[in-house]
N, C-alpha and C positions, 0 to 999 in steps of 0.2 A: 115228131113231137109227141110227148106222152099225153094220153087222154086224161090222166089224173091231174095234170097241171104242175107236176113236180119237175124240177130241172133235170136235165139228163146227167148221168154220172160221167164226170169228166176225168176220172182217174184211169179210166181204161183207155189205152193207146193215146195218151196226151204227152207232149214234150216239155211242158212248163216246169215240173219238178227238177229236172236236170239242169235247166237254165238257172233256176233259183239257187241251186247249190253252187254252180260256178260263180254266180255273182257274190255270194257270201264269202267264198274263199278269197276272191280278189279283194274284197273290202278288208278282210282280215290281214291280207298281205300288205295292203296300203297302210293300215293302222300300225302294223308292226314296223314298217319302214319309217313312218312318221315318228314313232316312239324312239327308234334308233337315232333319227336325226336330232330329236329333242334331247336325248341322252348325251349324244356327242356334243351338242351345243352347251348342255349343262356342264359337261366335263371341261370344255374349253373355257366357259365362264368361271368355273371353279379354279382352274389353273391360273387364269388371268387375275382372278380375285386374290388368290394366294400370292401371286407375284406382286400385286399392288399392295397387299397387306405387308409383305416382307419389305418392299421399298418404303412404305409408310413407317414401319417400325424402325428401319434403318435411319430414315430421316428424323424420326422422333429421338432416337438415341444420339444422333449427331447433334441435334439442337440441344438436347439435355447436356451433352458433354461440353458444347460451346458455352452454354449458360453457366455450367459448373466451373469452367475454366476462366470465366470473366472476372477480372479484379474489380471492374466497375460494377456498380449496382444497377439492377434493372427492375422496374416496377411497371406492371400492366394494370391499368385501372379502367373501370366502366365510366359511363357518362356522369355518374353521381360522385365520382372520386373514390369509390370503394376498390380495394385491391382485389384483383383477379389472379394475378400470378406474380411471383418474385423469383429471383435467382439466389443461389447460396450465399453470394457476397452480402446481400442485404440481410439475410438470416443471420450471418455471422456477426455483422455489425449490430443489429438490433437485439441479438441474443434470444431470438424466437424462431420456432419452426415455421415452415411454409404454411402449415395448417392453421397455426395461431395467427398468422398475418393475413390470411385470406379473408375477404369480406369485411375487413376493417378499413376505416377511412384512412387514406394515405396521409392526411394531415396530422394523424396521431403520431407519426414517426418523427415529427420535428421536435426540437429541444424544449420549447416553451411557448407560451401564448404569443409572445412577440414574433417568434419565427413562424408560428402557424398563421397569424394574421398577415404577415408579409408574404407567405407562400400563397395563401388564398387570393390576395390582391393581385399578385403577379400572374398566377395561373389564370385568373378570371380575365385579366386585361390582355394577356398575350397567348391564351390557350389556342386560339385559331391559327395564329401566326407561328406559335412555338416560342419557347423560352430557351435562350442560349447562354451558357456559362454564367449562371447566376448562383452565387454562393449562399448556401444555407447551413444551419447547424442542426444535425440530427442527434437524437438521444440514443446513446449506445446502451448495450445490455448491462454494463457495469455502472450506469448512471452518469457517465461522462458525456461530454458533447464532442461531436466529430464534425469538423468543417468539410463540406462536400460541395463541389462545383457541379451543378445540376443542369440538365437539358430536358425539355419537355416538348413533345410533338403530338399533334392530334392523331387519333386512330379512326379512320373513316371506312365505311362500307363501300361495296362496289358501286352503289348509287350515290356516293358522296355524303351519306348521312353520318353524323358524328356518333361514334360508338364508344369513345372514351379517349384515353391518352396513354402514351408510353413515356415513362420518366427514366432517364439514365443519369448516373452521377458518378463522379470520381472523387474519392477522399483525397483531400489536398494536404493532410497532415504530414504524410511521408514526403510529399513534394516540398513542403515548407522546411521540414527537417533537412532534406537534401540541400535546399538552397542555403539554409543556415550553416550546414557543414561546409558547403562550397565557399560561402562568404568567410567563414572562420579560417579555412585553408588559404584563401586569398590574403586575408589579413596576416596570417602567420608567414606566408611567403613574402609579403611586403616587409614585414618586420625582420625576417631573416636576411632579406636582400639589403635592408638598411644596415643591419649589423655587419654583414660582409663588407659593404662599402665603407662603413666606419672603421672596421678592422684594417682594411687595406689602406685607408687614409692614415690610420695611426702607424702602420708599418712604414709607409712612405715618410711620414713626419719623423718617425724614429731615426730613419737613415739620415734625413736632412739634419736633424738635431745633433746626431752623433758627429757629423762632419763639422757643423758649426761649433760644437763644444770643443772638438779637437783643435780647430783653428784658433779659437779664443783662449784656450788654456795657456799656451806658451806666452803670448804677449801680456796676458793678465799676470802671470807669474813673474814675468820680467818687470812690469810696472810695480807690482807689489814689493818685489825684492829691492828695487831702486828706491822706492819711497821709504822703506824701513831703513835703508842705508842713509838716506837723506835725513831721516829723523835723528839718527845717531850723530851725523855730521853737524846738524843744527845745534845739538846740545854742546858739542865741542866748540863751535863758533861762538855760541852765546857766552861760554866760559872765557874764551879768548878775548872777546870784545869787552867783557866786564873788566878783565885784567888790564886791557889797554886803557880804558877810560879811567881806571883807578890810578894809573901811573902819573907822575908829575907832568909828562908831556901832554897829557889830556887837557891841561889848563891852557894850552895854546889857543888863542882866539880864532885862528883860521881853522883849526881842527874842529873846534866847537861849532863854527859856522857851517862847515861841511856836514857835520853830524846832524845839525838841524835841517839843512837843505835836503839831504838825502833821506831824511826821516828814518834814521837807523833805529831809533828806539821803537817806533811803531812797527817796523818790519820785524824786529826781534820779537815783539809782543805778539804779532799776528802769525808768525811762522808756526808755532806749535798747533794752533787751531787749523791752519791750512793743511799741515801734514796729517793731523788726525782725520780731517775730512777726506783727504786723499786715501788714507788707509781704510777708512770705513767704506768708501765707494769701491775700492779695489777688493776688499774682503766680501762685500755684497755681490760684486760681479763674480768673484770666485765661487761663492755659494751657489749662484745661479748656474754657473758652468757645471759644478758638481751635480746639481739637480738634473741638469740636462743629460749628463752622463749616466746617472741612475735611471733616467727615463728611457734611454735608448739602449742601455747595455743589457745583455742576456744574463740573467741571474745564475750564478754558479754556486749558490748556497746549498748546503746539505739539508734536505728536508727533515723535519722533526715533527713530532706530534704536538699540536698547539691547542690549548684550551681557549676557545673564543670567549668563554665567560670571563676568564681572568683578563684577557686582552681588553675586552670592552670595559670592565670595571676599572682597571688601571688607567686606561685612557680617559675615562669619564672623570676620575679623581683629579688627574693632572690638569685637564682643561677647566673644570669647575673651580679649582683652587686659584688658577691664574686669571680667571675671567674678571673683567673690570666691573661689571654689574652682576646682579643676582641672576643666576642661570640655573634652572632646575631641569634635571634629567630623570626621566621615569623609565626604569628597566623592567622588561618583561621577557625573561629568557628562560628556556627550558634547561634542565640540568644536563651537564656534560655535552656541550656543543664542541665538537673537536674536528680539526682538519689537519692536513699535512702541509708543512711549509715553514716559513721563517716567522717566528714570533715578533721579532723587531720590525720587520717590514709590514706585517699585518697591523701591528700597533700604529705604525706611521699612517696607514690608510684610515683606521678607525679614528685616530686623533684628528686627522684632517677633516673627516666628515663631521665630527662633533664640533670642531672649531668653526667650520663654515656655518653650522647651525647656530652657534653662539653669536657669530657676527651678523647673521641674517636676522636674528630676533633681538638685536640690541635696542631697537626703538619700540619694542612691544612693552605694554604695561607689565606683563608677566611672561618673561621669556621661558619657554619650555621646549623640551625635546623628548620624544618617546622613541625608545629603541625596543623593537619587538622582534624576538627570535622565534624561529620555527624550523621544522624539518620537512622537506618536500622533494620527492623524486631523487633521493640520494644526495641532496644538497642541504647545507646549513645556510639558512636565509636570515639576514639581518635587515630590518627596515628602520631607517632613520627618518622620523616624521617630526618636523618642527611647526611652530605656529607663526612663522614669519609671513611675508607677503607672497611667497611662492616664486616660481621661476617664470619669467616672460617666455611666451611661445617662441619668440625669435631667437632666444638663447639656448633652447633645449638641445639643438643639434650641434652646438659649439662648446658646450661646457667642458668637454674633455680635450679640447684642442690646447696645445701649449701656448702660453702667454695670453690666453683669453681669460679675462677677469671682469667681474661686475663691481669690484671694489674701487674706491677712489685711487687716483694715482699716488704711488708711494706706499700703499697699504697692502698690496698683493702683487705677486709676480705672475700669477696665472699658471703656475706649474703644479700646484698641489693636487688637483684632480687628475691632471695628465699623468703624473707619477703614480698616483693611486690606481688609476686605470691600468697602467702597465704592470704594476705589481700583482693586481688581481688576475689579469690575464695570464701571467706567468704561473700563478697558482692554480690554473685550470678553472677559474670561476668567471664571473662577469659582474660588472658594476653598471647600473642604470640609474637615470634620474627622471623625475617627473613631478607632478603636482598631486597632492593628496586630495581625495574627494571633498574633505571638510576644509580645505585650504592649507596653505603652507607647502613647503617643498618636501619631497619624499625621495630618498636615495635607497636603493635596494642593492645589498651586497650578498652575493651567493657564492659559496665555496664548497667544493666536494667534501662530503663527510668522511671522517676517518673512522673505520670500523674498530670497535673496542675489542 
């Protein structure tokens, strides 16, 4: 020990400095190793983070593509009913961008105050349970209203706390139009089916009528020929009897008694009337048979260009002049309505339609008929609208059947419309019957237009 009290010098022949250096190097090595481990961990975390970001970006793009492809509208709202997110379908309907719609009350999307009040009430009452297929009207960007079938479900947190609601909706305007088009197609199909059935029935009736007309024609001709011969014979017998009764032998009492007993004078007086009645009935039957033959026969006429204006005006004059009571016809025809066919046969059709209108309006205070012409889809259309009582629903399907008539017995044969229907069909057109919206019967005659 030093006498001065100072510590001894330890630097000489001491092992401590070397140990300290070894400890320092080891510590640095451990630090570097830890830094390498941390760096490796950071690299792994960065790689994992980049993978997660890529997956998240891909999921985000997928969700955006799904939202953009949705035809239904999607609205995400907070608990106060303010819009947080929408899809492009709603932006397209509302005519606003996503930024313009965000943070706006969802009820501002509805068409008017009534719809907004209805939506508030329904969403408030069924917000927790959800709203399903409730129809509302939204205000579109052009100011129109769009019917939308909407669904609303609550949006909850992981703890079950209400965070807002998700509203989806499907515009039903296209669906309604599709249903309307389907209904129209169904009605057209039913109408076409009815027309086909009617046409088939008319063909069958035509064959039947042709056979009946052929079978009746010979006996009617035989009866009519015999009656005409009997008429000539009756005249000769009458002259002969007059000569016999004028002779001196006619003064014989027995001959006079026989004359009175056999009522010869009455028979001679009644015979002309009886023969005239037989002739009238036979001629009427012959006319019916001729009409049946025209109804069933295939027309072999040479088609010509026909002015429907002239046909209608000529038919109108003939019917009005022969009408028993005052009958007014109002014409509204475009110029140069023309078709191809037989002028005489088409005049027969038009005269029949005008005459039927005249008969149907006979009991009206002011009998009128409106004939309105137009062009539509390559057809010349004539509408015959009277102010009569109209056609009973039970009769509409039978009007064009042979022998069907609503006139009293003896005033109609029931062949006029049947023959008219056949003539129009052979001209490539169609004839239909119905009741006008304002009352009265309405017949529609359509014929193919003739190009000038």
